[in-house]
C-alpha positions as CSV (number, residue, x, y, z in Angstrom):
1,M,128.5,66.4,158.5
2,R,125.0,65.0,158.4
3,L,123.6,68.0,160.2
4,I,125.6,70.4,157.7
5,R,124.1,68.6,154.8
6,A,120.7,68.9,156.3
7,V,121.2,72.5,156.8
8,L,122.2,73.2,153.3
9,I,119.0,71.3,152.1
10,M,116.8,73.3,154.3
11,L,118.3,76.5,153.1
12,A,116.8,75.3,149.6
13,L,113.5,75.0,151.3
14,L,113.3,71.2,151.2
15,L,110.3,69.1,150.5
16,P,107.8,68.6,153.3
17,A,107.2,64.9,153.0
18,M,108.6,61.6,151.7
19,P,106.7,58.5,151.0
20,A,106.6,55.5,153.2
21,P,105.8,52.0,152.0
22,A,102.2,50.6,151.7
23,Q,103.5,47.1,151.8
24,A,106.8,45.5,152.9
25,P,109.3,45.2,149.9
26,S,110.4,41.9,148.7
27,A,114.1,43.0,148.5
28,T,116.3,45.3,150.3
29,P,118.4,47.4,148.1
30,G,121.7,48.6,149.3
31,A,124.0,51.5,148.7
32,G,124.7,50.3,145.2
33,A,121.0,50.7,144.4
34,V,121.1,54.2,145.5
35,A,124.1,55.1,143.4
36,I,122.5,53.4,140.5
37,A,119.3,55.2,140.8
38,L,121.0,58.6,141.1
39,L,123.4,58.1,138.1
40,Q,120.9,58.1,135.5
41,P,120.7,59.8,132.1
42,E,119.0,63.1,131.6
43,I,115.3,63.0,131.6
44,D,113.8,63.1,128.2
45,T,110.8,65.5,127.9
46,S,111.2,66.3,124.2
47,S,107.8,65.2,123.3
48,P,104.6,64.1,125.1
49,R,105.4,60.4,124.9
50,A,108.9,61.0,126.2
51,T,107.6,63.0,129.2
52,Y,104.9,60.3,129.9
53,E,107.2,57.4,129.8
54,S,110.0,59.3,131.7
55,F,107.6,59.9,134.5
56,F,106.9,56.2,135.1
57,R,110.6,55.2,134.5
58,D,111.9,57.6,137.2
59,L,108.9,57.0,139.5
60,R,110.3,53.3,139.8
61,R,113.8,54.7,140.6
62,I,112.4,56.8,143.2
63,G,110.8,53.7,144.7
64,A,114.1,52.0,144.8
65,L,115.6,54.9,146.5
66,Y,112.9,54.8,149.1
67,L,113.6,51.0,149.7
68,A,117.2,51.8,150.4
69,Y,116.1,54.8,152.8
70,R,113.6,52.5,154.7
71,T,116.5,50.1,155.1
72,D,118.9,52.5,156.7
73,R,117.3,55.9,157.6
74,T,120.0,58.4,157.3
75,N,120.2,62.1,156.2
76,E,122.3,61.0,153.1
77,R,119.5,58.6,151.9
78,Q,116.8,61.0,152.7
79,Y,118.7,63.6,150.7
80,A,119.2,61.3,147.8
81,L,115.4,60.5,147.7
82,F,114.7,64.3,147.7
83,R,117.1,64.9,144.7
84,A,115.6,62.4,142.8
85,M,112.0,63.6,143.4
86,Q,113.2,67.1,142.6
87,R,115.0,66.0,139.6
88,L,111.8,64.4,138.1
89,G,109.3,67.0,139.4
90,T,111.1,70.1,138.1
91,R,111.1,68.5,134.6
92,V,107.7,67.2,134.3
93,F,105.7,69.8,136.0
94,D,105.5,73.5,134.9
95,L,105.3,75.5,138.2
96,S,106.1,78.8,136.7
97,D,103.0,80.5,138.3
98,L,104.0,79.4,141.7
99,P,106.1,81.7,144.0
100,P,109.8,80.6,144.0
101,A,109.8,79.9,147.7
102,T,107.2,77.3,147.6
103,R,108.0,75.6,144.3
104,V,110.2,73.0,145.9
105,K,107.5,71.9,148.3
106,H,104.9,71.8,145.6
107,T,107.0,69.9,143.3
108,T,107.1,66.9,145.7
109,I,103.3,67.2,146.5
110,A,102.5,67.4,142.9
111,L,104.6,64.3,142.4
112,G,102.7,62.2,144.9
113,Y,99.3,63.4,143.5
114,M,100.2,62.6,140.0
115,A,101.7,59.2,140.8
116,D,98.5,58.3,142.5
117,I,96.4,59.4,139.6
118,L,98.3,57.9,136.8
119,L,98.6,54.6,138.6
120,R,94.9,54.4,138.6
121,L,94.3,55.3,135.0
122,P,94.4,52.7,132.2
123,P,97.8,52.6,130.3
124,V,97.8,54.6,127.1
125,P,99.5,52.8,124.2
126,P,102.7,54.4,123.3
127,D,101.8,54.6,119.6
128,E,98.8,56.8,120.6
129,I,101.0,59.4,122.4
130,P,102.5,62.0,120.2
131,G,106.2,61.7,119.9
132,T,106.5,58.1,118.5
133,P,109.8,57.8,116.5
134,P,110.5,59.1,113.9
135,T,108.1,61.9,114.6
136,A,109.9,65.2,113.7
137,A,109.9,68.0,116.3
138,A,108.0,70.3,113.9
139,D,105.2,67.8,113.7
140,L,104.5,67.7,117.4
141,P,101.5,69.5,118.8
142,E,101.5,72.2,121.2
143,S,99.9,70.1,123.8
144,W,98.4,66.6,124.4
145,I,95.5,65.6,126.8
146,I,95.7,62.1,128.3
147,P,92.6,60.2,126.9
148,G,89.5,60.4,129.1
149,T,91.0,63.0,131.4
150,E,91.7,66.7,131.6
151,I,95.3,66.1,132.3
152,R,97.4,68.2,129.8
153,L,101.1,68.1,128.6
154,Q,101.9,71.4,127.3
155,R,105.1,72.7,125.5
156,R,107.0,75.1,127.6
157,T,107.3,78.6,126.2
158,E,109.9,79.9,128.4
159,G,112.6,79.0,131.1
160,P,115.6,76.7,130.8
161,W,113.5,73.9,129.4
162,K,111.8,75.9,126.5
163,G,110.2,73.7,124.0
164,Q,110.1,70.7,126.3
165,Y,106.9,69.1,127.5
166,A,105.5,69.2,131.1
167,F,102.3,69.0,132.9
168,S,100.6,72.4,132.4
169,T,100.2,74.7,135.2
170,D,96.4,74.3,135.1
171,T,96.9,70.6,135.5
172,V,99.3,71.0,138.6
173,Q,96.7,73.4,140.2
174,R,93.9,70.9,139.7
175,L,95.9,67.7,140.9
176,P,94.2,67.8,144.4
177,E,90.7,67.8,142.7
178,F,91.6,65.0,140.3
179,H,93.2,63.1,143.0
180,A,90.0,63.2,145.2
181,E,88.0,61.9,142.5
182,I,90.2,58.8,141.6
183,I,92.0,57.8,144.8
184,G,89.2,55.3,145.7
185,A,89.7,53.6,142.2
186,P,91.8,50.4,142.0
187,V,95.3,50.4,141.1
188,L,95.9,49.5,137.3
189,R,99.6,50.0,136.9
190,G,101.1,48.7,140.4
191,A,103.4,46.3,139.0
192,G,107.0,47.1,140.2
193,M,105.7,50.0,142.2
194,P,106.5,49.8,146.0
195,V,104.1,52.6,146.9
196,L,100.5,52.6,145.8
197,N,99.1,55.6,147.6
198,W,102.0,58.2,147.6
199,R,99.9,61.0,148.9
200,A,98.8,59.2,152.0
201,E,102.3,58.0,152.9
202,Q,103.7,61.4,152.5
203,L,101.3,62.7,155.2
204,R,102.6,60.0,157.6
205,F,106.3,60.5,156.8
206,T,108.8,61.6,159.5
207,G,112.6,62.2,159.2
208,T,115.5,60.2,160.6
209,L,115.3,61.6,164.1
210,L,111.7,60.7,164.6
211,A,111.9,57.3,162.8
212,G,111.7,55.0,165.7
213,I,108.5,56.7,167.1
214,D,105.2,55.1,166.1
215,F,103.0,58.1,165.7
216,G,100.2,55.8,164.2
217,A,99.5,54.7,167.6
218,L,98.5,58.3,168.6
219,P,94.8,58.8,169.5
220,R,92.5,59.0,166.4
221,P,91.6,62.7,167.1
222,L,95.4,63.6,166.6
223,Q,95.4,61.7,163.4
224,A,92.7,63.9,161.9
225,D,93.5,65.8,158.7
226,V,93.8,69.5,159.5
227,L,94.9,71.9,156.7
228,G,96.2,68.9,154.7
229,A,98.3,67.5,157.5
230,P,97.7,65.4,160.5
231,L,96.7,67.2,163.6
232,W,99.6,66.1,165.6
233,K,102.0,67.4,162.9
234,S,100.3,70.8,163.1
235,L,100.5,71.1,166.9
236,L,104.1,70.0,166.9
237,S,105.0,72.5,164.2
238,L,103.2,75.3,166.0
239,L,105.0,74.4,169.2
240,V,108.5,74.5,167.2
241,L,107.5,78.0,165.8
242,L,106.7,79.5,169.3
243,L,109.8,77.9,170.8
244,A,112.1,79.3,168.0
245,G,110.4,82.6,168.2
246,A,110.9,82.9,171.9
247,V,114.5,81.8,171.8
248,A,115.3,84.3,168.9
249,R,113.5,87.1,170.6
250,R,115.4,86.6,173.9
251,V,118.8,86.5,172.0
252,V,117.8,89.7,170.1
253,R,116.9,91.5,173.2
254,R,120.2,90.6,175.0
255,V,122.3,91.5,172.0
256,R,120.6,94.9,171.6
257,R,121.2,95.6,175.3
258,R,124.9,94.5,175.1
259,A,125.4,96.7,171.9
260,A,123.8,99.9,173.4
261,A,126.6,100.0,175.9
262,L,129.3,99.9,173.0
263,E,130.5,102.7,170.7
264,G,132.0,103.0,167.3
265,W,132.1,100.0,165.1
266,R,131.7,97.5,168.1
267,A,128.1,98.4,168.2
268,P,126.9,97.3,164.7
269,A,129.4,94.5,164.9
270,T,127.7,93.2,168.0
271,L,124.2,93.8,166.7
272,L,124.9,91.5,163.7
273,L,124.4,88.7,166.0
274,A,120.7,89.5,166.2
275,P,119.9,88.9,162.6
276,L,122.2,85.8,162.7
277,A,120.0,84.5,165.4
278,M,116.8,85.0,163.4
279,V,118.4,83.0,160.6
280,L,119.6,80.2,162.7
281,A,116.0,80.0,164.4
282,T,114.4,80.0,161.1
283,I,116.7,77.3,159.8
284,A,116.1,75.3,162.9
285,C,112.4,75.5,162.2
286,L,112.6,74.4,158.6
287,L,114.8,71.5,159.7
288,A,112.2,70.6,162.4
289,I,109.1,71.1,160.6
290,G,110.0,70.4,157.0
291,W,112.9,67.8,157.4
292,E,111.9,65.8,160.4
293,L,108.1,66.3,160.7
294,G,107.3,66.3,157.1
295,L,104.5,68.8,157.3
296,A,102.5,69.3,154.2
297,G,99.5,71.3,153.1
298,P,98.5,74.9,153.4
299,L,99.8,75.1,156.8
300,F,103.4,74.4,155.5
301,D,102.8,77.0,152.8
302,A,102.2,79.5,155.6
303,V,105.5,78.3,157.4
304,I,107.6,78.7,154.2
305,V,106.2,82.2,153.6
306,L,106.8,83.1,157.1
307,A,110.3,81.5,157.0
308,T,111.1,83.3,153.7
309,L,110.1,86.7,154.9
310,T,112.0,86.3,158.1
311,L,115.1,85.3,156.4
312,Y,114.9,88.3,153.9
313,A,114.1,90.7,156.9
314,A,117.1,89.4,158.8
315,A,119.2,89.9,155.6
316,A,117.8,93.4,155.2
317,W,118.7,94.2,158.8
318,A,122.1,92.6,158.5
319,A,122.8,94.8,155.3
320,W,121.8,97.8,157.3
321,L,124.2,97.0,160.2
322,A,126.9,96.0,157.6
323,C,126.8,99.6,156.1
324,D,127.2,101.0,159.7
325,L,129.9,98.5,160.4
326,V,131.9,99.4,157.3
327,V,131.6,103.1,157.8
328,E,132.3,103.1,161.6
329,A,135.4,100.9,160.9
330,I,136.7,103.4,158.3
331,I,136.0,106.3,160.8
332,A,137.8,104.5,163.4
333,L,141.1,105.0,161.4
334,P,143.5,107.6,162.9
335,T,143.3,109.6,159.8
336,I,139.5,110.5,160.3
337,P,138.5,112.1,163.6
338,D,135.1,111.0,164.7
339,D,133.5,114.4,164.8
340,S,135.1,115.6,161.5
341,Y,133.3,116.6,158.3
342,D,134.3,113.4,156.6
343,A,133.0,111.2,159.2
344,N,129.7,112.8,159.1
345,L,129.5,112.6,155.4
346,L,130.5,108.9,155.5
347,R,127.7,108.3,158.1
348,L,125.2,110.2,155.8
349,L,126.2,108.0,152.7
350,A,126.1,104.9,154.8
351,R,122.3,105.7,155.8
352,V,121.5,106.2,152.2
353,A,123.1,103.1,151.1
354,S,121.3,101.3,153.8
355,V,117.9,102.4,152.8
356,V,118.5,101.3,149.2
357,A,119.9,97.9,150.4
358,V,117.0,97.3,152.6
359,V,114.3,98.2,150.0
360,A,116.1,96.1,147.4
361,I,116.3,93.0,149.6
362,L,112.7,93.4,150.9
363,M,111.5,93.8,147.3
364,Y,113.3,90.6,146.2
365,G,112.2,88.7,149.3
366,A,108.4,89.7,148.6
367,S,108.8,88.5,145.0
368,Q,110.0,85.2,146.3
369,V,106.7,84.6,148.2
370,G,104.5,85.6,145.2
371,V,104.3,89.4,144.9
372,P,105.0,90.1,141.3
373,A,108.1,92.2,140.7
374,L,106.5,94.4,138.2
375,S,103.5,95.0,140.4
376,L,105.7,95.5,143.4
377,L,107.9,98.0,141.6
378,A,105.0,99.9,140.3
379,G,103.4,100.0,143.8
380,V,106.7,101.2,145.2
381,S,106.8,104.0,142.4
382,V,103.2,104.9,143.3
383,G,103.9,104.9,146.8
384,G,107.2,106.6,146.3
385,I,105.4,109.6,144.6
386,A,102.8,109.8,147.4
387,L,105.5,109.5,150.0
388,A,107.4,112.2,148.2
389,L,104.5,114.4,148.3
390,A,103.5,113.7,151.9
391,A,107.1,114.0,153.1
392,Q,108.4,116.7,150.9
393,S,110.1,118.5,153.8
394,T,111.8,115.3,154.7
395,V,113.2,114.8,151.1
396,E,114.2,118.4,150.9
397,N,116.1,118.2,154.3
398,L,117.8,115.2,153.0
399,F,119.2,116.9,149.9
400,G,119.8,120.0,151.9
401,G,122.2,117.9,154.0
402,I,123.8,116.4,150.9
403,S,124.3,120.0,149.6
404,I,125.8,121.1,152.8
405,F,128.3,118.2,152.6
406,A,129.0,118.9,148.8
407,D,129.5,122.8,149.2
408,R,131.2,122.5,152.6
409,P,130.2,125.9,153.9
410,F,131.2,124.7,157.4
411,R,132.4,121.6,159.2
412,V,131.4,119.9,162.3
413,G,133.0,121.9,165.1
414,D,133.1,125.1,163.3
415,Q,131.5,128.3,164.7
416,I,128.9,129.8,162.5
417,Q,126.6,132.7,162.7
418,G,123.3,133.3,160.9
419,P,120.1,135.3,161.1
420,S,118.6,133.1,163.4
421,V,121.4,130.8,164.8
422,M,124.9,131.2,166.2
423,G,127.0,128.6,167.9
424,T,129.2,125.6,167.3
425,V,128.2,122.9,164.7
426,E,127.9,119.6,166.5
427,R,126.3,117.2,164.0
428,V,124.9,117.4,160.5
429,G,122.4,114.4,160.2
430,P,120.2,113.4,157.2
431,R,117.3,115.6,158.3
432,S,118.7,118.3,160.6
433,S,121.9,119.8,162.0
434,R,122.7,120.5,165.6
435,I,124.2,123.8,166.7
436,R,125.4,124.3,170.3
437,G,125.0,127.9,171.4
438,A,127.5,129.9,173.6
439,D,125.1,129.6,176.6
440,G,125.1,125.8,176.2
441,T,121.7,125.4,174.6
442,L,121.2,123.0,171.6
443,T,119.4,124.3,168.6
444,T,118.3,121.8,165.9
445,V,117.9,123.4,162.3
446,P,116.4,121.6,159.3
447,N,119.0,121.0,156.6
448,S,116.8,122.8,154.1
449,D,116.7,125.9,156.0
450,L,120.3,125.9,156.9
451,A,121.2,125.3,153.2
452,K,119.2,128.5,152.2
453,M,120.4,130.6,155.1
454,H,123.1,133.2,154.7
455,V,125.6,131.7,157.1
456,T,129.1,133.2,158.3
457,N,131.5,130.7,159.3
458,V,133.4,132.5,162.1
459,T,136.0,129.4,162.5
460,A,137.1,129.9,158.9
461,R,138.1,133.6,159.3
462,N,141.9,134.3,158.9
463,G,141.9,137.1,161.4
464,F,140.1,139.6,163.6
465,L,139.4,143.3,163.1
466,F,140.3,146.0,165.7
467,K,138.3,149.0,165.0
468,H,137.6,151.6,167.9
469,L,136.5,155.2,167.7
470,V,138.3,157.3,170.5
471,R,136.2,160.4,171.6
472,L,138.4,163.1,173.2
473,S,136.9,166.1,175.0
474,G,136.1,169.3,172.9
475,D,138.5,171.4,174.9
476,S,141.5,169.3,173.7
477,T,144.2,171.5,172.0
478,R,145.7,170.8,168.4
479,A,149.1,170.2,170.0
480,Q,147.6,167.6,172.4
481,V,145.8,165.7,169.6
482,E,148.9,165.6,167.3
483,A,151.0,164.3,170.1
484,L,148.4,161.7,170.9
485,L,148.0,160.5,167.2
486,E,151.9,159.8,167.1
487,E,152.0,158.2,170.5
488,L,149.0,155.8,169.5
489,R,150.8,154.9,166.2
490,A,153.8,153.8,168.0
491,R,151.9,151.9,170.7
492,V,149.7,150.1,168.3
493,A,152.5,149.0,166.0
494,A,154.5,147.8,169.0
495,E,152.0,144.9,169.4
496,E,153.6,141.9,167.7
497,R,150.4,140.3,166.8
498,V,149.1,143.3,164.8
499,K,149.5,142.8,161.1
500,K,152.0,145.2,159.5
501,A,151.3,146.3,156.0
502,P,151.2,149.5,153.9
503,G,148.6,151.7,155.6
504,L,148.3,149.3,158.5
505,P,147.9,149.7,161.4
506,R,146.1,153.1,161.1
507,V,145.3,155.8,163.4
508,R,143.6,158.9,162.1
509,L,141.7,162.0,163.2
510,V,138.4,161.4,161.4
511,G,136.3,164.4,162.5
512,F,134.3,166.2,165.1
513,G,131.4,165.0,167.1
514,E,128.7,167.1,168.7
515,S,131.0,167.6,171.6
516,S,134.0,165.4,170.9
517,I,137.2,165.1,168.7
518,D,137.0,161.6,167.1
519,V,140.2,159.6,166.5
520,E,139.8,156.1,164.8
521,V,142.2,153.3,165.5
522,F,142.1,150.5,162.9
523,A,144.2,147.3,163.0
524,Q,144.0,143.7,161.8
525,V,144.8,140.9,164.2
526,P,145.6,137.6,162.4
527,V,145.1,135.3,165.3
528,A,143.3,132.0,165.2
529,T,141.0,132.1,168.1
530,T,138.6,134.6,169.7
531,A,140.2,134.2,173.1
532,E,143.6,135.4,171.7
533,F,142.0,138.3,169.9
534,L,140.4,139.4,172.9
535,E,143.7,139.3,174.7
536,V,145.3,141.5,172.0
537,Q,142.3,143.9,172.0
538,E,142.4,144.2,175.8
539,G,146.2,145.2,175.6
540,L,145.5,147.8,172.7
541,V,142.5,149.3,174.7
542,L,144.8,149.8,177.8
543,E,147.6,151.2,175.8
544,I,145.2,153.8,174.3
545,M,144.0,154.8,177.9
546,R,147.6,155.1,179.0
547,A,148.4,157.3,176.0
548,V,145.4,159.5,176.5
549,E,146.2,159.9,180.3
550,A,149.9,160.5,179.4
551,G,148.8,163.4,177.1
552,G,146.8,165.2,179.5
553,L,143.6,164.4,177.6
554,R,140.2,163.1,178.6
555,F,137.6,161.0,177.1
556,T,134.1,162.1,176.3
557,F,131.1,159.7,175.8
558,A,128.1,160.5,173.9
559,T,124.9,160.7,175.9
560,P,121.9,159.0,174.2
561,P,119.2,161.6,173.7
562,V,116.2,161.4,176.2
563,E,112.8,160.5,174.7
564,P,110.2,162.9,175.9
565,S,107.6,161.2,178.3
566,A,104.1,160.6,177.5
567,S,103.0,163.4,179.8
568,V,105.2,166.0,178.0
569,H,103.7,164.9,174.6
570,A,100.4,165.4,175.9
571,H,101.2,168.7,177.3
572,A,102.6,169.8,174.0
């Protein structure tokens, strides 16, 4: 249960550090103190005075929670301390200019800085702070500066606490500067405060699993401040990142090798374990670095940005695979053959949906780490225009594929014939189509060209045409020709697979050649396959030969004219 709660906390990008005591407490609060400290009324930030007083009031409650955590270091007490600090920090600090992914961490850090600063400033008489009752809300100023400082309380202009007072964004940004100037001054408001140097204790803090280790005994070089954190924390954090990255990479490679041997929906279903491994490795890093090591400073900023980008990249990958999984699961149904037109259409739609989902997730993830959504959208729009100009043929091929699926001039498995292509359609993809020729060769045709091409769907024909010209020798008599015509009509009509209709089949004397008497045999053969038609055609041709032989006639074949040779032309 503790681990589950810790995971849920880190999914919200928990605070990097918690305070430790500067001196031993005089009393040890128990679980009752934790409950009382948590069950407090809403923080009042309706005026500068209310915000100023709420800060000190809740700071004492946070101190009580810390004493309870120090007595019994558990994840529940650590989480209770985190909740109390977030509850106060989100109300009294305006962090609207910070990336959403880092606001949680900066809330805690800002709280430590501000606590140290205000504890060393002279108390401000309550009557001198705007908001003393019965001051009306309309009479309150837009901002108030703590006397003798540049710390400003500003009325919020947007968000869920619009109209409430909080320390301004400029003040929050300059807190490290103010803290460096005043931290050496004596504490003027330390009564009832168990922590007198919050920021220093934040840097030394560790979580429950490391509570029994005395890191203060490490050599002095490891205690040096590097990027806002002790060197030993930075080194351990780097080690955790490398270890988690190596484990995740190994798992992803094994999953991809396993998925390569699978087909259908099983491949994307197995591949989903890869982004899951990335997510688990990222959460483990956050648990170790943020929750246990309590890393703070710019280095933890980089860790949070990297973790956020990794999580959204894994989510984008998972969305891509999920689209494939859904489509392949549908295609696996008995009603949809794998190589059918509908199956290929579903795959094309899944690919388009995958691209849209990935772009949307990555754009949202980028906005979480500080890339403005409007700027990102404008960049994507400009980039999209440039991409469209640079990859016009790719876009044209994509829409060509969509038009093929919409018009359905042919299906996967159909035999087609065009000006430059002939064969069986094996696949219609987002960019091109693959056609297998009769000789076994595979031709790839861009969809844009195929959509514009005059294509004959041979498979869609409802029958075949038998049309042959029989050339008889010129010495054939009229009686022989008339007898042959009657015999051919009977023999062609006797074929069961020849269509019988008015005027069909047809056997007619059509004219005279240069040295022949020409008879045309015309019939329609409504069979489904070319092989069956060839069988019928073969039988009819043999019947024609038998009829000619039985009538005592002979065939004559036109001899192509001989072109004169070059020497003849020269002689002429």
